[in-house]
Steps between C-alpha positions, in 0.01 A plus 500: 500500500205277587330336205135590468216271404198645325276226637252637756522365852221278622297577811682369804840486324651801673794400722536621856818689404285805417395515865834445664602806709783714368722751677538811283724752666335617820175317422381142538255427219233231559492400134682557171203625299577872476301785346688685228474880460203590280423848367127564543461880439241556769664754730399864535650756264756611763627145546308428820374139496121471472321346797414201276868406522443403864258227394705400196818428695323357806323247275840372386669486841537120482794550260833407649594859419315777316713733291298815441429657166773732374499807726656828387799624698441867412318736264727429201474124556137483381426357159136391495171656605370417849800305630590527871792683657693463824657839567236721672316490833175422318663204327632370831161525672315319220758224473496459879134399475596242238790349693294491821232302317752257351669444836167455679421225247832329574689621193828665412551778243796674333469831317640500147695823443454617143653769281388467138761727337415559134177296515288807575319798352537866590125524576560270799778717643520844655470791259822553307642155579577224252595138564860427600722218379867398488523659155264712290392201291127455438358154454206361308292498817149599601349567840159571655417866554182687586383479137590133451798342327765756398854485362758563769658846504866499389715507816788717609822350633559510874800715585775330698443736793135396510586136578557557875157665523346203318658258747382714791149480353516122534619539860211735578245268338642211702462691825143586401426136421619384838304777673196371310551155651647304208719204593764600248549632148571360155700722263359486148794469260310316228257531207666796330461750784767743620753272671462244221559779246837566663599133460432480125748638246236614251333725761818611676760693298649684796872566531512548878525244782151369415556423132736344252623170643270224618626553853416871486153431363437260789609758757176688568288197587765383745543846653123540545477158666792581728346835598162344575665220700681762708158642598316182603752214490583277206277222638191707413603588143446311175570590137307409184677446166383392152809399298296354212232768503413701190218698662530879450727462197777307678729220375616168639869531406663642812614190690836643608341818638246295695780280630663812647166603654449160661856479630472849649167422664634169628756681711225689685327204668152589373183313593439377145552538127180491291528409130234557237603196299241538226190699410160340435468381143866567410715192441868524588768383260729218607779753552278721719408195709869420535580860595243493779665184630848650492392822672295316760806287584686818604250559786540299820214648702122475484392503136140581402393394151217668312355458154204298379528229767220270607504295821663194346780698336554696820530181704743360243714815509517494881559125527786517250667782692459748216271723710444556870147628436283610207312829459167479316345798325182479297370183660543656846313804373205274408529258793532680833523163676759358259706305758188317621394422144845355437480303824168344398576469130187708445397675175626854445304812410597640160642856511314765300755713307238772438513588871874476561568875483272763649131485576300427812466191719417281199789266429676637805334389823207293369672179388337211690664290771460123519277520809 
């Protein structure tokens, strides 16, 4: 894995590698400065994106590729208040306005398909429903509900005969995303959400074809990716993983299971693999760094790195061959013209954490541009 320097880059130091075009599946990206998925909790209560989202995504259309905020694949997939969905006609119409705006501004955008599994609360779901998970194992997890931060409701285990319906839900959401004008989809199998829960032994105690061995625990992510690729073509599908992530009460000790996931995905010819390599403020151990390197080496296609990068580290990762491109989160949130700021070596706006989740236009569409 690429060594990282903590020294800040100087203005004008940013190599041209960040702006070299890159073919990613069916798309030709004009640069390698990508926008990571960012939960913003500003949709309507039914999951329809707010009209402010049109401005928000259009402002950031200079990204080589935008990956949308996590977008629920169905009613049971929701885990936070005011997050968007992509499974109804109203969702499609609202997202169509967003994708039209991004395309008119010269951009490209994938929809991130999201099922949170046990990271949810029954107040966010239809009456009588509770969160679902590989096994009925609660975690020490909180979420955002209508009354603020709440402990997640203990989940029930998905029955084996419910798995085909779950996969069909991903297919349906994919069809909706393409009808809404997205250029492709990213499957969220990271950060302790449903597909990630299937991968990890401490959240998956099943004894059917989706539990037990590492290969079985890897199965659902690969089957979902295969099903989605059958709908729109593998060259418009990416997958996000977080092998070292501990978010949502996860653990970074499942290398063999992730190796099976990566090998299974590699056989599908997907557009990209997207790794959350680290979380802001969390230092990896030497062994975790080494694990990322070993897992990354199993993937021969386009590899997108994410996790507390700045421009200099991103350029280093791409130049060394570790990454094909880098996805930026919080600094893209605060700098809608991030690629141009990198190009000029210009100062960056500081993100305001108080406005990350929920609220109005403040901290959403009012961050200043250079010009």
